[in-house]
TORKE-172557 format. One line per field, with one value per residue (C-alpha): residue number from 0; residue in one letter; x, y, z. Coordinates in Angstrom, 3 decimals, padded with zeros to 6 digits. Example, Ala and Ser with C-alpha at 12.3 -4.5 7.8 and 13.67 -1.06 7.14 Angstrom:
BEGIN
resi = 0,1
resn = A,S
c1 = 012.300,013.670
c2 = -004.500,-001.060
c3 = 007.800,007.140
% end
This chain:
BEGIN
resi = 0,1,2,3,4,5,6,7,8,9,10,11,12,13,14,15,16,17,18,19,20,21,22,23,24,25,26,27,28,29,30,31,32,33,34,35,36,37,38,39,40,41,42,43,44,45,46,47,48,49,50,51,52,53,54,55,56,57,58,59,60,61,62,63,64,65,66,67,68,69,70,71,72,73,74,75,76,77,78,79,80,81,82,83,84,85,86,87,88,89,90,91,92,93,94,95,96,97,98,99,100,101,102,103,104,105,106,107,108,109,110,111,112,113,114,115,116,117,118,119,120,121,122,123,124,125,126,127,128,129,130,131,132,133,134,135,136,137,138,139,140,141,142,143,144,145,146,147,148,149,150,151,152,153,154,155,156,157,158,159,160,161,162,163,164,165,166,167,168,169,170,171,172,173,174,175,176,177,178,179,180,181,182,183,184,185,186,187,188,189,190,191,192,193,194,195,196,197,198,199,200,201,202,203,204,205,206,207,208,209,210,211,212,213,214,215,216,217,218,219,220,221,222,223,224,225,226,227,228,229,230,231,232,233,234,235,236,237,238,239,240,241,242,243,244,245,246,247,248,249,250,251,252,253,254,255
resn = X,X,X,X,X,X,X,X,X,X,X,X,X,X,X,X,X,X,X,X,X,X,X,X,X,X,X,X,X,X,X,X,X,X,X,X,X,X,X,X,X,X,X,X,X,X,X,X,X,X,X,X,X,X,X,X,X,X,X,X,X,X,X,X,X,X,X,X,X,X,X,X,X,X,X,X,X,X,X,X,X,X,X,X,X,X,X,X,X,X,X,X,X,X,X,X,X,X,X,X,X,X,X,X,X,X,X,X,X,X,X,X,X,X,X,X,X,X,X,X,X,X,X,X,X,X,X,X,X,X,X,X,X,X,X,X,X,X,X,X,X,X,X,X,X,X,X,X,X,X,X,X,X,X,X,X,X,X,X,X,X,X,X,X,X,X,X,X,X,X,X,X,X,X,X,X,X,X,X,X,X,X,X,X,X,X,X,X,X,X,X,X,X,X,X,X,X,X,X,X,X,X,X,X,X,X,X,X,X,X,X,X,X,X,X,X,X,X,X,X,X,X,X,X,X,X,X,X,X,X,X,X,X,X,X,X,X,X,X,X,X,X,X,X,X,X,X,X,X,X,X,X,X,X,X,X
c1 = -084.129,-080.959,-080.281,-077.220,-075.908,-076.375,-073.442,-070.488,-068.411,-067.950,-068.524,-071.755,-072.629,-072.905,-074.856,-076.003,-078.461,-078.791,-081.486,-079.248,-075.766,-073.019,-070.359,-070.433,-066.648,-066.644,-069.588,-068.297,-064.998,-066.739,-069.188,-066.658,-064.369,-067.157,-068.593,-065.586,-067.236,-066.178,-064.215,-066.436,-069.011,-070.923,-072.549,-074.883,-077.112,-079.600,-078.566,-075.022,-075.026,-071.265,-069.834,-066.115,-063.883,-060.121,-058.234,-061.369,-063.451,-067.228,-069.319,-072.959,-075.557,-079.314,-081.288,-082.241,-080.863,-077.321,-075.121,-073.285,-071.607,-068.432,-066.799,-064.636,-061.548,-058.763,-055.777,-053.274,-051.452,-050.520,-047.289,-048.019,-045.802,-048.202,-051.354,-052.092,-052.977,-056.229,-057.003,-056.262,-058.588,-061.433,-061.126,-060.954,-063.950,-066.175,-064.747,-065.607,-069.229,-069.683,-068.137,-070.641,-073.486,-072.345,-070.930,-068.559,-065.042,-064.721,-061.396,-059.784,-058.670,-055.816,-055.985,-059.489,-062.225,-064.188,-064.953,-067.242,-065.340,-064.466,-067.359,-067.137,-069.560,-067.947,-065.601,-063.742,-062.251,-060.000,-058.980,-056.521,-055.990,-052.461,-050.968,-047.195,-046.254,-049.568,-052.925,-055.705,-058.484,-059.223,-062.475,-063.384,-065.920,-067.734,-070.102,-071.651,-073.997,-076.713,-080.169,-079.496,-080.191,-079.159,-075.770,-074.334,-070.799,-069.103,-068.151,-070.449,-072.743,-074.665,-075.364,-078.912,-077.754,-075.288,-077.505,-081.073,-081.892,-083.056,-081.276,-082.130,-079.716,-079.748,-078.682,-075.837,-074.672,-074.407,-072.469,-069.975,-069.455,-068.947,-066.440,-064.588,-064.434,-062.950,-060.179,-059.511,-059.131,-056.772,-054.657,-054.667,-053.484,-050.386,-051.995,-050.175,-048.706,-052.090,-053.674,-050.999,-051.146,-054.941,-054.904,-052.311,-054.244,-057.392,-055.859,-057.412,-055.026,-052.358,-049.577,-051.406,-049.792,-051.896,-051.760,-051.134,-050.798,-048.553,-047.134,-044.355,-046.832,-048.504,-046.705,-047.220,-046.550,-047.825,-048.957,-046.732,-048.574,-048.078,-045.018,-044.846,-045.998,-049.088,-047.658,-048.616,-045.728,-045.673,-043.041,-042.239,-039.830,-036.885,-037.785,-039.861,-041.909,-043.667,-046.695,-048.688,-052.425,-053.266,-049.782,-050.927,-054.154,-055.457,-056.582,-059.411,-058.721,-056.008,-053.004,-053.239
c2 = -019.492,-021.504,-025.065,-027.227,-028.706,-032.434,-032.877,-031.859,-033.514,-030.473,-027.253,-025.654,-028.384,-025.536,-022.773,-019.535,-017.323,-013.642,-011.702,-008.627,-007.899,-005.314,-007.682,-011.470,-011.622,-009.446,-011.224,-014.695,-013.890,-012.527,-015.410,-018.132,-016.801,-016.804,-020.202,-022.071,-022.887,-026.032,-025.836,-025.183,-023.192,-020.683,-017.364,-016.077,-013.022,-011.531,-007.965,-006.890,-003.232,-002.676,-005.288,-005.003,-005.931,-005.958,-003.018,-001.493,-001.341,-001.365,-004.314,-003.377,-006.092,-005.954,-007.499,-011.142,-011.358,-012.585,-014.802,-013.026,-015.359,-016.218,-019.577,-020.312,-022.424,-023.566,-024.154,-025.005,-027.256,-024.305,-022.311,-018.604,-017.787,-019.798,-017.949,-016.807,-020.426,-019.745,-016.973,-019.411,-022.180,-019.791,-018.172,-021.514,-022.857,-019.966,-019.824,-023.483,-022.989,-019.818,-021.438,-024.293,-021.776,-019.582,-020.037,-017.059,-017.457,-017.092,-015.996,-014.851,-011.233,-011.086,-011.361,-012.853,-011.245,-013.545,-012.181,-013.280,-011.877,-008.418,-008.113,-008.796,-011.392,-012.174,-010.642,-012.527,-011.160,-013.361,-012.361,-014.521,-014.817,-015.805,-016.753,-016.954,-018.878,-020.712,-019.964,-020.167,-019.158,-017.950,-016.223,-016.578,-013.914,-014.422,-012.022,-013.447,-011.556,-014.076,-012.682,-008.939,-007.116,-003.520,-002.258,001.115,-000.211,-000.213,-003.597,-005.599,-008.421,-011.376,-014.966,-014.007,-011.243,-013.593,-016.671,-015.354,-017.814,-017.013,-019.218,-020.829,-019.316,-022.452,-024.632,-022.299,-022.033,-025.815,-025.903,-023.283,-024.959,-028.339,-026.832,-025.021,-028.225,-030.091,-027.528,-027.191,-030.943,-031.018,-028.295,-030.139,-033.299,-031.608,-030.590,-027.255,-027.757,-028.449,-025.489,-023.098,-024.406,-024.165,-020.624,-019.456,-021.042,-019.239,-015.769,-012.873,-011.530,-014.203,-013.963,-011.168,-007.803,-005.233,-001.732,-001.234,001.712,001.941,004.753,005.039,005.667,003.718,000.805,-002.194,-005.699,-009.240,-011.086,-014.081,-015.302,-014.746,-015.388,-017.424,-014.400,-013.810,-010.783,-010.216,-010.858,-008.729,-008.837,-005.365,-005.709,-007.583,-006.533,-008.684,-006.684,-007.824,-005.965,-006.158,-005.442,-001.826,-001.192,-001.779,-001.238,-003.145,-001.667,-003.955,-003.406,-005.620,-003.729,-002.967
c3 = -158.373,-158.996,-157.931,-157.496,-160.752,-161.229,-163.624,-161.429,-158.724,-156.486,-158.441,-157.274,-154.765,-152.290,-154.017,-152.415,-154.278,-153.414,-155.319,-155.056,-153.762,-154.220,-155.586,-155.719,-155.350,-152.237,-150.643,-151.525,-149.825,-146.723,-146.341,-147.149,-144.411,-141.837,-142.736,-144.224,-147.535,-149.366,-152.601,-155.586,-153.610,-155.732,-154.905,-157.613,-157.946,-160.387,-159.606,-158.828,-157.807,-157.713,-160.047,-160.646,-163.544,-164.005,-162.457,-160.939,-164.118,-163.574,-164.782,-165.547,-166.152,-166.768,-163.899,-164.427,-167.959,-167.416,-165.271,-162.467,-159.996,-158.108,-157.442,-154.402,-155.097,-152.786,-155.098,-152.363,-154.857,-157.064,-156.540,-156.128,-159.110,-161.299,-160.266,-163.842,-164.597,-162.740,-165.222,-168.008,-166.857,-166.048,-169.471,-171.262,-169.346,-170.395,-173.914,-174.522,-173.448,-175.502,-178.584,-178.316,-178.690,-181.583,-185.068,-184.906,-183.556,-179.791,-178.301,-175.070,-174.979,-172.523,-169.638,-169.356,-171.426,-173.713,-177.178,-179.975,-182.954,-181.575,-179.106,-175.367,-174.046,-170.695,-168.154,-165.451,-162.228,-160.110,-156.602,-154.686,-150.961,-149.980,-146.627,-146.579,-149.709,-150.108,-151.687,-149.139,-151.489,-154.991,-155.912,-159.593,-160.541,-163.851,-165.587,-168.776,-171.071,-171.882,-172.732,-172.607,-175.887,-175.197,-173.977,-173.037,-173.439,-176.813,-178.227,-175.941,-177.002,-175.589,-176.537,-177.492,-179.827,-181.493,-181.816,-181.783,-178.993,-175.456,-172.942,-169.623,-167.099,-164.937,-167.864,-168.812,-165.206,-165.071,-168.333,-167.156,-163.781,-165.440,-167.866,-165.078,-163.055,-166.025,-166.524,-162.789,-162.356,-165.350,-163.742,-160.427,-162.204,-163.658,-166.933,-166.980,-170.451,-172.017,-170.209,-171.465,-175.023,-175.103,-173.733,-176.242,-179.113,-177.953,-177.612,-179.479,-182.134,-181.610,-184.230,-186.080,-186.772,-184.947,-183.567,-179.849,-177.512,-174.457,-172.328,-174.912,-177.730,-180.531,-182.142,-184.419,-183.214,-182.903,-179.792,-179.072,-175.973,-172.264,-170.131,-166.924,-164.913,-167.030,-168.812,-172.432,-174.827,-177.985,-180.708,-182.020,-184.913,-183.431,-179.900,-177.523,-175.020,-171.838,-170.480,-167.275,-167.252,-168.176,-169.585,-173.164,-175.098,-178.109,-181.381,-182.472,-186.163,-187.730,-189.069,-192.798
% end
């Protein structure tokens, strides 16, 4: 159903299509270990039966309506301490493509959900394989809501719902892979500063006073960005707090 993109240097030049699989991330890792896949290899499916999101969340997608795929990268150039940069480039790659299709503002909800206004259109799951002090592999899993019109999840949307247009999945796959390749090459060529600045500028709720919830209770604060370890930085009064994933929840309504 899918074919190799013509507009990339290496992303998607090896492309494996599975009509159905449990998880593209899991299967991509298994197959790439057995067959030593080249960097940029893609595994894509029309039906993911056990899709996973951040921290074990379930990703549900209507069969044949959306993009569900994983990309194999080999970022051996990247220090392990900088692994959140992979989240940044994946988020920026998808965000750029989505923004080119809709008029509403598109942003990145930390750590790597893509929102159109307040509605989730894409989730990204990154799983890294490390040997000693070096990355051996990174699996970038992307689930994009494209032509689906009905959702069980709250605050979910699709490109079709936002634009009124039905999209060719092959064309959008090529656009995302091309965008990811652009950001990955920039990172590989020491473009860390630009990547960080672009991610911070794209963050949902950046510098806005909002309501949050943590284990210590509800509080008001403003997102300042992320630190070098990928933790969310929130200013609460004169205090600056750092949160790992799942340690803080967003209130989608701005503070009034």
